[in-house]
Every structure is written in C-alpha cells, then in structure tokens.
Residue, then its C-alpha position, 0 to 999 in steps of 0.5 A: m494346251k501344254r497339259f494336253a500334249v503331255i497327256a498325249a505323249l504319255f498315252f502314246q508311250v504306253i501304247f508303244s510299250a504294250s505293243g512292244q511287249v506283245v511282239t516280244e511275247r509272240c516272238w518268244h512263243l514262236d521260238r519255243l514252238q520252233f525249238l519243240a518241233q526241232r527237238q521232236d524231229f531229232w528224237r524221231s530220227h534218233k529213234i532209228f538208232t537208239t537201243a531203246a527203239q522198238p524191234y522192227d518186226r512186231t509180228g513174231g516172224g515172217l518171210y524175208s528176201l535178201t539180195e546181195a552183191q559181193y566181192g572177195f579176194g583170194l588168200a594164200i594160193i591164188e594162182p589156180p583158177f577160181a582162186h584169185h578173186v570172186t564177184g557176183v550176186t546172190t538172192a535168198l528167200g526164207w523165213r525169219f522167226g521171232s527169236g531172231f533165227a532165220i533159215g532159207g535157201g538161195t542161188g546166184y551167179l559168181k564170177y572168178n578169175d577163170g570161170y564161174t559157178v552157180p551156187l545153190y545153198a542154205d541160208l542160216r542167220y541169227f539176228i542179235g538184239s531188239q533194236r532197229v539197227k541189228f547185228f547178225v551172224a550168217m552161215p550160207a553153205g551149199f554147192m557151187m555148180n559149173f555147167d561147162n565142166f561139172r566134174d572138175y569145177s564144181r565145189v562145196f562151200a561154206n561162208p560164215g560171216l558177221g554183219l549188220i542191217v540198217p532200216v531204210t523203210r518199215s520193211t526194207h533194210l540195208s545189209f552190210s557184212a564181211g565173211f570167210l568163204t571157203q570152197v572145197d574141190r569135190e574131187i577130194f571126196d571121191d579120190p583120197s589120193f587127190n593131190g591138187p589144190w583142194h580148197d580156195s579161201f577168200i575174204n568177201l564183202k557183201l552189200g545188199l537189201l533185206f526185204g521183210k515185215 
C-alpha cells in the first residue's frame, strides 16, 4: 500500500510539472505575439514620419486644393487703414507636378483693421523631398480688390513663405506655414509723385488643409 502511494505521488508530480511547463510555454508564446504586434503598430505609425517612407503621391502629379485660414500682424507703420492686422480665409486650386513644383490660382476674403480686400492671385509652390512630411516654399502673388473704394483701397501683393504638410489620410494633409506679406498701393504706379504710405507689411501665419492625390 505504501509503495502504491509513493507511485501515485510521483505520477501526480510529473503531471503537474508537465502542465506547468505547457502553461509557461503558452504564456511565452502569447507574450511574443503581443510584442510582435506592438512592434508592427509602432513601425506602421513611424512610417508616416520617417525619411525612408514612400512619397505620398505615386502618380507623378495631380490636382490639388488648398484652403487656409490666416492671421497677420503689421510691421513698422501700422496706424493707417489696412496696416495694423489682417485675418481671413483663402482657397487655391491647381496642379502639382511630379517634380514637386505646383501652380494654381486662388481667391478669398481678408479683413483688416479698417476694411477688407478680396485677393485674386497665382499660387506657386515647391514641395521638397520625397518623405511623407514635406517642407515647401510658397509664393502667392496677385491683386487685392476692394469694391467699396476700388481706386484707393485696392492693392498689389506678394506673400513668400515657408511651411510643411503632415499627412492625415492618403489624400488629405495639414498645412502649416509662415510668411511675409507685402501689399503695395497701386496709386504709386499711376502717380510717381504719390507721397502717402505706399506699402504695408505683415508677418502672417497660416493653417490649412491640402487635398490631392
């Protein structure tokens, strides 16, 4: 009887040891799968920002639309109308080439400390690099119209700037940029003796959405 009890004890010890080893191996396997899944998620998210990522456009170019909200504060002489600050929204539509160069046209509405203008402009851009997060150089330039007093309050302007775009979806990007806006009183071109403030300058910040392929 005593021998039978010893054999039974040894048998159960072997069973428990084997069960413990199976559980340990199963837990190790599950931990390894979880680690691999987390590593895959990390690299999937990291791919958005790495310089080794694929360019966001693989078709060699396409139509784009850029809508931006902006705020600018005046520099130097800010007492005259249209000189203290500017806020507004603009929208441009154009074509982006595979080389990174883009050209389009746009319009919008800009509100100043004393009045408004409706810009009509050419939108020139160059996107740098092939990574997903791209830097760009922009050069919007054109004409600002004021329909309340077209002769006195209309302007010619240029707004060079630097910025970057960050992908949100495959065809949508956030756009951030800062620029130097200079608007010139058109009267100076008609009257060389014009002695009023002939230009206004602003530092303007823009936040927008870029849509395209």
